[in-house]
KOLROVEX-197040 format. One line per field, with one value per residue (C-alpha): residue in three letters; residue number from 1; z, y, x. Coordinates in Angstrom, 1 decimal. Each point is the difference from the previous one (the first is absolute). Last residue first. Layout:
res <- (Ala / ...)
n <- (NUM / ...)
zz <- (Z / ...)
yy <- (Y / ...)
xx <- (X / ...)
% end
This chain:
res <- (Unk / Unk / Unk / Unk / Unk / Unk / Unk / Unk / Unk / Unk / Unk / Unk / Unk / Unk / Unk / Unk / Unk / Unk / Unk / Unk / Unk / Unk / Unk / Unk / Unk / Unk / Unk / Unk / Unk / Unk / Unk / Unk / Unk / Unk / Unk / Unk / Unk / Unk / Unk / Unk / Unk / Unk / Unk / Unk / Unk / Unk / Unk / Unk / Unk / Unk / Unk / Unk / Unk / Unk / Unk / Unk / Unk / Unk / Unk / Unk / Unk / Unk / Unk / Unk / Unk / Unk / Unk / Unk / Unk / Unk / Unk / Unk / Unk / Unk / Unk / Unk / Unk / Unk / Unk / Unk / Unk / Unk / Unk / Unk / Unk / Unk / Unk / Unk / Unk / Unk / Unk / Unk / Unk / Unk / Unk / Unk / Unk / Unk / Unk / Unk / Unk / Unk / Unk / Unk / Unk / Unk / Unk / Unk / Unk / Unk / Unk / Unk / Unk / Unk / Unk / Unk / Unk / Unk / Unk / Unk / Unk / Unk / Unk / Unk / Unk / Unk / Unk / Unk / Unk / Unk / Unk / Unk / Unk / Unk / Unk / Unk / Unk / Unk / Unk / Unk / Unk / Unk / Unk / Unk / Unk / Unk / Unk / Unk / Unk / Unk / Unk / Unk / Unk / Unk / Unk / Unk / Unk / Unk / Unk / Unk / Unk / Unk / Unk / Unk / Unk / Unk / Unk / Unk / Unk / Unk / Unk / Unk / Unk / Unk / Unk / Unk / Unk / Unk / Unk / Unk / Unk / Unk / Unk / Unk / Unk / Unk / Unk / Unk / Unk / Unk / Unk / Unk / Unk / Unk / Unk / Unk / Unk / Unk / Unk / Unk / Unk / Unk / Unk / Unk / Unk / Unk / Unk / Unk / Unk / Unk / Unk / Unk / Unk / Unk / Unk / Unk / Unk / Unk / Unk / Unk / Unk / Unk / Unk / Unk / Unk / Unk / Unk / Unk / Unk / Unk / Unk / Unk / Unk / Unk / Unk / Unk / Unk / Unk / Unk / Unk / Unk / Unk / Unk / Unk / Unk / Unk / Unk / Unk / Unk / Unk / Unk / Unk / Unk / Unk / Unk / Unk / Unk / Unk / Unk / Unk / Unk / Unk / Unk / Unk / Unk / Unk / Unk / Unk / Unk / Unk / Unk / Unk / Unk / Unk / Unk / Unk / Unk / Unk / Unk / Unk / Unk / Unk / Unk / Unk / Unk / Unk / Unk / Unk / Unk / Unk / Unk / Unk / Unk / Unk / Unk / Unk / Unk / Unk / Unk / Unk / Unk / Unk / Unk / Unk / Unk / Unk / Unk / Unk / Unk / Unk / Unk / Unk / Unk / Unk / Unk / Unk / Unk / Unk / Unk / Unk / Unk / Unk / Unk / Unk / Unk / Unk / Unk / Unk / Unk / Unk / Unk / Unk / Unk / Unk / Unk / Unk / Unk / Unk / Unk / Unk / Unk / Unk / Unk / Unk / Unk / Unk / Unk / Unk / Unk / Unk / Unk / Unk / Unk / Unk / Unk / Unk / Unk / Unk / Unk / Unk / Unk)
n <- (361 / 360 / 359 / 358 / 357 / 356 / 355 / 354 / 353 / 352 / 351 / 350 / 349 / 348 / 347 / 346 / 345 / 344 / 343 / 342 / 341 / 340 / 339 / 338 / 337 / 336 / 335 / 334 / 333 / 332 / 331 / 330 / 329 / 328 / 327 / 326 / 325 / 324 / 323 / 322 / 321 / 320 / 319 / 318 / 317 / 316 / 315 / 314 / 313 / 312 / 311 / 310 / 309 / 308 / 307 / 306 / 305 / 304 / 303 / 302 / 301 / 300 / 299 / 298 / 297 / 296 / 295 / 294 / 293 / 292 / 291 / 290 / 289 / 288 / 287 / 286 / 285 / 284 / 283 / 282 / 281 / 280 / 279 / 278 / 277 / 276 / 275 / 274 / 273 / 272 / 271 / 270 / 269 / 268 / 267 / 266 / 265 / 264 / 263 / 262 / 261 / 260 / 259 / 258 / 257 / 256 / 255 / 254 / 253 / 252 / 251 / 250 / 249 / 248 / 247 / 246 / 245 / 244 / 243 / 242 / 241 / 240 / 239 / 238 / 237 / 236 / 235 / 234 / 233 / 232 / 231 / 230 / 229 / 228 / 227 / 226 / 225 / 224 / 223 / 222 / 221 / 220 / 219 / 218 / 217 / 216 / 215 / 214 / 213 / 212 / 211 / 210 / 209 / 208 / 207 / 206 / 205 / 204 / 203 / 202 / 201 / 200 / 199 / 198 / 197 / 196 / 195 / 194 / 193 / 192 / 191 / 190 / 189 / 188 / 187 / 186 / 185 / 184 / 183 / 182 / 181 / 180 / 179 / 178 / 177 / 176 / 175 / 174 / 173 / 172 / 171 / 170 / 169 / 168 / 167 / 166 / 165 / 164 / 163 / 162 / 161 / 160 / 159 / 158 / 157 / 156 / 155 / 154 / 153 / 152 / 151 / 150 / 149 / 148 / 147 / 146 / 145 / 144 / 143 / 142 / 141 / 140 / 139 / 138 / 137 / 136 / 135 / 134 / 133 / 132 / 131 / 130 / 129 / 128 / 127 / 126 / 125 / 124 / 123 / 122 / 121 / 120 / 119 / 118 / 117 / 116 / 115 / 114 / 113 / 112 / 111 / 110 / 109 / 108 / 107 / 106 / 105 / 104 / 103 / 102 / 101 / 100 / 99 / 98 / 97 / 96 / 95 / 94 / 93 / 92 / 91 / 90 / 89 / 88 / 87 / 86 / 85 / 84 / 83 / 82 / 81 / 80 / 79 / 78 / 77 / 76 / 75 / 74 / 73 / 72 / 71 / 70 / 69 / 68 / 67 / 66 / 65 / 64 / 63 / 62 / 61 / 60 / 59 / 58 / 57 / 56 / 55 / 54 / 53 / 52 / 51 / 50 / 49 / 48 / 47 / 46 / 45 / 44 / 43 / 42 / 41 / 40 / 39 / 38 / 37 / 36 / 35 / 34 / 33 / 32 / 31 / 30 / 29 / 28 / 27 / 26 / 25 / 24 / 23 / 22 / 21 / 20 / 19 / 18 / 17 / 16 / 15 / 14 / 13 / 12 / 11 / 10 / 9 / 8 / 7 / 6 / 5 / 4 / 3 / 2 / 1)
zz <- (108.8 / -1.9 / -3.9 / -1.2 / -1.2 / -3.3 / -2.8 / -3.4 / -0.4 / 1.7 / 3.6 / 1.7 / 2.2 / -2.3 / 1.4 / -1.6 / -3.3 / 0.0 / 0.6 / -2.6 / -2.5 / -1.4 / -3.8 / -2.2 / -3.2 / 1.1 / 3.2 / 3.4 / 2.9 / -1.8 / 2.7 / -0.3 / 3.7 / -0.4 / -1.3 / -3.7 / -2.1 / -3.6 / 0.4 / 0.4 / 3.2 / -1.5 / -2.0 / -3.1 / -2.5 / 2.8 / -1.4 / 3.2 / -0.1 / -3.6 / 0.6 / 2.9 / -2.2 / -2.5 / 2.9 / 1.1 / -3.4 / -0.4 / 3.4 / -0.9 / -3.3 / 1.8 / 2.3 / 3.8 / 1.8 / 0.1 / 2.3 / -1.5 / 0.9 / 2.3 / -1.2 / 0.4 / 2.5 / 0.4 / -3.5 / -0.8 / -2.8 / 2.5 / 1.3 / 3.0 / 2.4 / 1.7 / 2.2 / 0.8 / 2.6 / -1.2 / -0.2 / -1.8 / 2.9 / -1.8 / 2.9 / -0.2 / -3.8 / 0.4 / 2.4 / -2.4 / -3.0 / 1.8 / 1.8 / -3.1 / -2.1 / 3.1 / 0.4 / -2.7 / 0.5 / -1.1 / -1.4 / 0.2 / -2.4 / -0.5 / 3.5 / 0.5 / -1.0 / 1.7 / 3.2 / 2.9 / -1.9 / -2.8 / 2.3 / -2.6 / 1.7 / 0.5 / -0.5 / -0.9 / -2.4 / 0.8 / -1.9 / 1.1 / 0.9 / 3.6 / 1.8 / -2.4 / 0.4 / 3.8 / -0.3 / -2.2 / 2.6 / 2.7 / -1.9 / 2.5 / -0.8 / -1.0 / -3.5 / -0.9 / -3.1 / 0.1 / -3.3 / 0.0 / 2.1 / 0.9 / 3.1 / 2.2 / -1.6 / 0.8 / 3.6 / 0.2 / -1.4 / 2.7 / 2.7 / -1.3 / 0.0 / 3.5 / 1.3 / -1.8 / 1.3 / -1.8 / -1.5 / 2.2 / -0.4 / -1.5 / -2.8 / -2.3 / -3.7 / -2.6 / -3.7 / -2.7 / -3.5 / -2.9 / -2.0 / -0.4 / -1.6 / 1.0 / 3.0 / 1.7 / -0.5 / 1.3 / 3.1 / 0.9 / -0.5 / 2.3 / 2.7 / -0.5 / 0.3 / 3.1 / 1.6 / -0.6 / 0.8 / 3.5 / 0.8 / 1.9 / -0.7 / -3.0 / -0.7 / -3.5 / -1.5 / -3.7 / -1.2 / -3.8 / 0.7 / -2.5 / 1.1 / -1.9 / -2.4 / 2.5 / 2.4 / -2.5 / -1.0 / 3.7 / 0.5 / -2.8 / 1.7 / 3.3 / -1.5 / -1.2 / 3.4 / 1.6 / -1.1 / 2.3 / 3.4 / 1.6 / 2.6 / 1.0 / 3.5 / 0.9 / -1.4 / 0.8 / -1.8 / 0.7 / -2.4 / 1.0 / -2.2 / 1.3 / 2.4 / -0.4 / 2.8 / -0.1 / 3.3 / 0.5 / 1.0 / 2.9 / 2.3 / -2.9 / -1.7 / 3.1 / -0.2 / -3.7 / -0.1 / 2.8 / -1.7 / -3.3 / 1.4 / -1.0 / -3.7 / 0.6 / -1.1 / 2.3 / -1.5 / 2.3 / -1.2 / 1.8 / 3.0 / 3.1 / 2.7 / 1.1 / -3.5 / 0.2 / 3.4 / -1.3 / -2.7 / 2.6 / 2.4 / -2.8 / -1.4 / 3.4 / 0.7 / -3.2 / -2.8 / 1.4 / -0.7 / -1.2 / -1.3 / 1.0 / -2.5 / -0.2 / -2.9 / -0.5 / -3.2 / -0.7 / -3.4 / -1.8 / -1.4 / 3.5 / -0.6 / -1.7 / 3.4 / 0.9 / -3.1 / 0.9 / 3.4 / -1.8 / -1.8 / 3.2 / 1.8 / -2.7 / -0.3 / 0.0 / 3.8 / 0.8 / 0.7 / 2.6 / -0.2 / 0.7 / -1.0 / 1.1 / -1.9 / 1.1 / -2.0 / 1.2 / -2.3 / 1.1 / -0.2 / -2.7 / 1.3 / 0.5 / -2.3 / 1.9 / -0.1 / -1.4 / 2.7 / 0.3 / -3.7 / 0.3 / 3.1 / -1.8 / -3.0 / 2.1 / 2.0 / -3.2 / -1.2 / 3.3 / 0.0 / -3.5 / 0.9 / 3.1 / -2.0 / -2.6 / 2.8 / 1.4 / -3.4 / -2.1 / -2.1)
yy <- (96.4 / -3.2 / 0.3 / -2.2 / -3.6 / -1.6 / 1.5 / -0.7 / 3.6 / 2.3 / 0.7 / 3.4 / 2.2 / 1.4 / 3.4 / 0.2 / -1.3 / 2.6 / 2.8 / -1.4 / 0.2 / -3.1 / -0.3 / 0.7 / -2.0 / -1.5 / 1.7 / -0.8 / -1.0 / -1.7 / -1.8 / -3.7 / -0.8 / -1.3 / 3.4 / 0.7 / 1.3 / 1.2 / 1.3 / 0.3 / -1.2 / -2.0 / 2.8 / -1.6 / 2.3 / 1.6 / -1.4 / -2.0 / -1.3 / -1.0 / -1.8 / -1.9 / -1.0 / -1.5 / -1.8 / -1.5 / -1.4 / -1.3 / -1.7 / -1.6 / -1.4 / -1.3 / -2.1 / 0.7 / -3.2 / 1.0 / 3.0 / 3.4 / 2.5 / 2.7 / 2.8 / 3.6 / 2.7 / 3.3 / -0.1 / 3.4 / -1.4 / -2.1 / 3.3 / 2.0 / 1.9 / 2.6 / 2.6 / 2.7 / 1.9 / 1.4 / -1.5 / 2.1 / 0.1 / -2.4 / -2.5 / 0.1 / -0.3 / -3.1 / -1.5 / 0.6 / -1.7 / -2.9 / -0.8 / 0.2 / -2.5 / -2.1 / -0.6 / -2.7 / -1.5 / -3.3 / -1.1 / -3.8 / -3.0 / -3.4 / -1.3 / -3.6 / -2.5 / 1.7 / 0.8 / 0.3 / 1.0 / 1.5 / 2.7 / 2.8 / 3.4 / 3.1 / -2.0 / -3.5 / -1.4 / -3.6 / -3.2 / -3.2 / -3.4 / 0.0 / 0.2 / 2.6 / 2.2 / -0.3 / 1.1 / 3.0 / 1.0 / -0.2 / 2.2 / 2.8 / 3.7 / 0.4 / 1.1 / -3.6 / -1.8 / -3.5 / -1.9 / -3.1 / 1.5 / -2.4 / 1.6 / -2.4 / 1.2 / 3.6 / -0.9 / -1.8 / 3.2 / 2.1 / -2.5 / 0.1 / 3.8 / 0.1 / -2.3 / 1.8 / 3.4 / 2.9 / 2.8 / -0.5 / 0.5 / -3.5 / 0.8 / -2.9 / 1.0 / -2.1 / 0.7 / -1.5 / -0.9 / -0.3 / 2.9 / -1.8 / 2.0 / 3.5 / -1.5 / -1.1 / 3.5 / 1.7 / -2.3 / 0.7 / 3.7 / -0.2 / -1.6 / 2.6 / 2.9 / -1.5 / -0.5 / 3.6 / 1.5 / -1.6 / -3.1 / -1.7 / -3.2 / -1.7 / -3.7 / -0.3 / -3.1 / -0.9 / -2.2 / -0.5 / -3.8 / -0.6 / 2.9 / 0.6 / 2.7 / 2.2 / -0.4 / 1.3 / 2.9 / 0.8 / 0.2 / 2.6 / 2.1 / -0.4 / 1.5 / 3.1 / 0.1 / 0.6 / 3.6 / 1.0 / 1.7 / 3.0 / 2.7 / 2.9 / 1.6 / 2.9 / 2.9 / -2.2 / -2.8 / -2.2 / -2.7 / -3.2 / -2.9 / 0.2 / 2.8 / 2.1 / 2.1 / 2.5 / 1.3 / 3.7 / 0.6 / -2.5 / 0.4 / 0.5 / -3.1 / -2.1 / 0.6 / -0.3 / -3.3 / -1.5 / 0.9 / -1.6 / -3.3 / -1.9 / 0.1 / -1.8 / 0.8 / 2.8 / 1.3 / 2.3 / 2.4 / 1.9 / -2.3 / 2.1 / -2.5 / 1.9 / -0.5 / -3.7 / -0.1 / 1.9 / -2.6 / -2.7 / 1.6 / 0.9 / -3.5 / -1.5 / 2.3 / -1.0 / -2.4 / -2.9 / -0.1 / -3.5 / 1.3 / 2.9 / 1.3 / 1.7 / 1.5 / 1.9 / 1.9 / 1.3 / -1.6 / -0.8 / -3.5 / -1.3 / 1.7 / -3.2 / -1.7 / 2.3 / -1.0 / -3.6 / 1.0 / 1.4 / -3.3 / -2.0 / 2.3 / -0.6 / -3.7 / -2.8 / 0.1 / 0.2 / 3.7 / -0.5 / 2.0 / 3.6 / 1.4 / 3.3 / 1.2 / 2.3 / 2.1 / 1.6 / 2.2 / -0.3 / 3.4 / 0.2 / -0.3 / 3.3 / 0.9 / 1.7 / 3.8 / 1.6 / 2.1 / -2.3 / 0.3 / 3.8 / 0.0 / -2.2 / 2.3 / 3.1 / -1.6 / -0.8 / 3.5 / 1.5 / -2.3 / 1.0 / 3.7 / -0.5 / -1.9 / 2.8 / 2.6 / -2.1 / -0.1 / -3.0 / -0.7)
xx <- (75.4 / 0.6 / 0.2 / -2.8 / -0.3 / 1.1 / 2.1 / -1.4 / -1.3 / 2.5 / 0.1 / -0.4 / 2.2 / 2.7 / 1.1 / 3.4 / -1.4 / -2.7 / 2.5 / 2.4 / -2.8 / -1.7 / 0.4 / -3.0 / -0.6 / -3.3 / -1.4 / 1.5 / -2.3 / -2.9 / -2.0 / -0.4 / 0.2 / 3.5 / 1.2 / 0.1 / 2.9 / -0.4 / 2.5 / 3.8 / 1.6 / 2.8 / 1.7 / 1.6 / 1.8 / 2.0 / 3.3 / 0.6 / -3.5 / 0.3 / 3.2 / -1.6 / -2.9 / 2.5 / 1.8 / -3.3 / -0.8 / 3.6 / -0.1 / -3.4 / 1.4 / 3.0 / -2.1 / 0.2 / 1.0 / 3.7 / -0.9 / 0.0 / 2.7 / -1.1 / -2.3 / 1.2 / 0.6 / 1.8 / 1.5 / -1.4 / -2.1 / -1.8 / -1.4 / 0.9 / -2.3 / 2.1 / -1.6 / 2.6 / 1.9 / 3.2 / 3.5 / 2.6 / 2.5 / 2.4 / -0.3 / -3.8 / 0.0 / 2.3 / -2.4 / -2.9 / 1.7 / 1.6 / -3.3 / -2.1 / 1.8 / 0.9 / -3.7 / 0.1 / -3.5 / -1.4 / -3.4 / 0.2 / 0.2 / -1.6 / 0.9 / -1.2 / 2.7 / 2.9 / -2.0 / 2.5 / 3.2 / -2.0 / -1.2 / 0.0 / 0.4 / -2.1 / -3.3 / -0.8 / -2.6 / -0.9 / -1.0 / -1.6 / 1.5 / -1.2 / 3.4 / 1.3 / -3.1 / 0.4 / 3.6 / -1.0 / -2.6 / 2.6 / 2.5 / -0.3 / -0.7 / -3.6 / -1.0 / -0.7 / -1.1 / -1.7 / -0.5 / -2.2 / -2.8 / -2.8 / -1.4 / 1.9 / 3.2 / -1.1 / -0.7 / 3.4 / 1.7 / -1.7 / 1.1 / 3.6 / 0.0 / -1.4 / 2.7 / 2.8 / -1.1 / 1.7 / -2.0 / -3.0 / -3.8 / -0.5 / -2.4 / -0.8 / -0.4 / -1.8 / 0.7 / -2.2 / 1.1 / -2.4 / 1.5 / 3.3 / 2.8 / -1.0 / -1.9 / 3.2 / 1.6 / -3.1 / -0.2 / 3.6 / -0.6 / -3.0 / 2.1 / 2.8 / -2.5 / -1.7 / 3.5 / 1.0 / -3.4 / 0.0 / -2.0 / 2.9 / 2.0 / -1.6 / 0.7 / -1.4 / -1.6 / -0.7 / -2.9 / -0.1 / 0.3 / 2.8 / 2.2 / 3.2 / -1.1 / -1.8 / 2.9 / 2.5 / -2.2 / -0.6 / 3.8 / 0.0 / -2.7 / 1.9 / 3.1 / -1.9 / -1.8 / 3.4 / -0.2 / 2.8 / 0.2 / 1.5 / -0.8 / 2.1 / 0.4 / 2.3 / -2.2 / -3.0 / -1.9 / -3.0 / -1.2 / 1.9 / 1.2 / 3.6 / 0.9 / 3.1 / 1.5 / 2.8 / 1.3 / 0.5 / -3.6 / 0.3 / -3.1 / -2.4 / 1.5 / -0.7 / -3.8 / -0.3 / 2.0 / -2.0 / -3.3 / 1.2 / 1.4 / -3.1 / 0.9 / 3.3 / 3.6 / 1.1 / 3.2 / 2.1 / 2.7 / 2.8 / 0.2 / 0.8 / -0.5 / -3.1 / -1.5 / 0.6 / -1.6 / -3.0 / -0.6 / 0.3 / -2.5 / -2.5 / 0.1 / -0.6 / -2.9 / -2.0 / 1.0 / 2.0 / 3.7 / 1.0 / 3.4 / 2.2 / 2.7 / 3.3 / 1.9 / 3.3 / 0.7 / 3.5 / 0.3 / -3.3 / 0.1 / -0.9 / -3.4 / -1.0 / -0.2 / -2.9 / -1.8 / 0.4 / -1.4 / -3.1 / -0.6 / 0.4 / -2.5 / -2.6 / 0.4 / 2.7 / -0.5 / 3.7 / 0.0 / -2.6 / -3.3 / -1.1 / 3.3 / 1.8 / 3.0 / 2.7 / 2.5 / 3.2 / 2.1 / 3.7 / 1.6 / 2.7 / 3.5 / 1.8 / 2.9 / 2.7 / -0.1 / 3.1 / 1.7 / 2.9 / 0.8 / -0.1 / 2.2 / 2.5 / 0.1 / 0.4 / 2.8 / 1.8 / -0.3 / 1.2 / 3.0 / 0.9 / -0.2 / 2.2 / 2.6 / 0.1 / 0.6 / 2.8 / 1.6 / -0.1 / 3.0)
% end
């Protein structure tokens, strides 16, 4: 039988257990990590902004990440206002995805040192600002090989947005790839001074068609040049996405990005507390970008030739900008056997032999 004393001891033990259980902290839900994206074009443009938004959507694979975006944000005061608004709302990380957002990013980042900012294609960093880009010229070299094989007139066109090093580099890589399989080819750029302007893009493509181009590539964001190629029975090289729905008989291929590869990696680092400022310039080997599937008009032999070059680029055996390289005035710029340095590539401001015109100032 239990004595009164034993009952008291038992009650004290039970009370202790209950108190201990009550004192255990309840599991707190992990804080939602909020990420904002700012785009210069519309997400439905099948271009640069579309590709970045596909990368944003890839963040859905990370539990506890919430995203937002603003599209059609002009470079300048509008960009600074919108970036600042996201920082004021308490977003943990902000991606500014256009070259012209750089000043806005740097201004807002100073005001919000606890917010992480990342700027695509820029060149300025800070303790809370990183820059990121990929060596898209590797894909443009391969696209040039396809164009060089498919042209019958040896006249290629290129709708070029702005005369910044990135665009000049990609234009020259396209020409190099074409010349590697067809030394007679000529590349003609038309500068439109816009990333996304369907009317200007179509006008530029028409000018190239009038010039005699039978393959028109674009580094701009709308598929208007692809549509014009389809309407006139010539070929096109797209960018960021293959617009086979509007130009099924024209688009040969397209250099395409997979920004999700980078976004998942850097957002996870930010959440883990391991993020540090950096300047990332990814290779095709990283999976950041590639060449889209070839259109049905591309012969199997051409596809195999380009895929072999792609494997060499990924392995590092082929570096597109290896000398001898001459500019279009005949001046030797890169000696035989020498590869251009990253510094030279990042400051590209001249046109290769076989590319017409000059880089606008």
